[in-house]
C-alpha positions in Angstrom: -0.8 7.0 15.0 1.4 9.6 13.5 3.2 9.3 10.2 6.5 8.4 11.8 4.9 5.5 13.6 3.2 4.3 10.4 6.6 4.5 8.7 8.3 2.4 11.3 5.5 -0.2 11.2 5.3 -0.5 7.4 8.9 0.3 6.3 7.7 3.0 4.0 9.4 6.3 4.2 7.6 9.3 5.8 7.7 11.3 2.6 6.4 8.3 0.7 3.5 7.9 3.1 2.8 11.7 2.8 2.8 11.4 -1.0 0.4 8.4 -1.0 -1.8 10.3 1.5 -1.9 13.4 -0.8 -2.9 11.1 -3.7 -5.7 9.7 -1.4 -4.3 6.2 -1.4 -3.9 6.1 2.4 -6.8 7.3 4.6 -6.2 9.9 7.3 -8.0 9.3 10.5 -7.6 12.9 11.7 -5.9 15.9 10.1 -6.5 18.3 12.9 -4.0 17.3 15.6 -2.4 20.5 16.6 1.2 20.3 17.8 3.8 22.9 18.5 4.9 22.5 14.9 1.4 22.9 13.4 -1.1 20.3 12.2 -0.2 16.6 11.9 -2.2 13.9 10.2 -3.0 10.8 12.2 -3.7 7.4 10.8 -5.8 4.4 12.0 -5.1 0.7 11.8 -6.6 0.6 8.2 -3.6 2.7 7.0 -1.3 -0.2 7.8 -3.3 -2.5 5.5 -3.5 0.2 2.8 0.3 0.6 3.0 0.7 -3.2 2.7 -1.6 -3.2 -0.3 0.3 -0.4 -2.0 3.6 -2.1 -1.5 2.3 -5.3 -3.0 0.8 -3.5 -6.0 4.0 -1.4 -6.5 6.1 -4.6 -6.4 3.9 -5.8 -9.4 4.8 -2.6 -11.3 1.5 -0.8 -10.9 1.5 3.0 -10.7 -0.5 5.4 -8.6 -3.6 5.6 -10.8 -4.3 1.9 -11.1 -3.5 1.4 -7.4 -6.0 4.2 -6.6 -8.6 2.4 -8.7 -8.0 -0.9 -6.9 -8.2 0.7 -3.5 -11.4 2.5 -4.3 -13.2 -0.7 -5.4 -15.9 -1.9 -3.2 -14.1 -5.0 -1.8 -12.7 -4.9 1.7 -9.0 -4.2 2.1 -8.4 -7.7 3.5 -10.1 -9.3 0.5 -8.0 -7.1 -1.8 -4.8 -8.1 -0.1 -5.8 -11.8 -0.3 -6.5 -11.4 -4.1 -3.2 -9.6 -4.7 -1.3 -12.3 -2.7 -2.8 -15.0 -4.8 -2.2 -13.2 -8.1 1.4 -12.6 -7.0 1.9 -16.2 -6.2 0.5 -17.2 -9.6 2.7 -14.7 -11.4 5.8 -16.0 -9.6 4.8 -19.6 -10.5 4.4 -18.6 -14.1 7.8 -16.9 -14.1 9.4 -20.0 -12.6 7.9 -22.2 -15.4 8.9 -19.8 -18.1 12.5 -19.7 -16.6 12.6 -23.5 -16.7 11.4 -23.6 -20.3 14.1 -21.1 -21.3 16.8 -23.2 -19.6 15.6 -26.6 -20.9 
């Protein structure tokens, strides 16, 4: 799929996807697709999962460097998403408890 399609699926902007691709956070399937406008990158299904992971990590306040370290770890992307989802739920739960303590 092309960057515009990936943008529509994930909700990330085209320029944001290009930025993350340049930082090697999103894998390019093929960078040699020639169009009338030059070369275009194409992305596989894994790019959707990588975008989801990046969005979850950004929502936790992580920057590009730690996100890159997490994405480059040896775990599968599905396992990483599951771990981040669990961690996010735990953090939200802790914030709820802390909020109740402050009110009570």
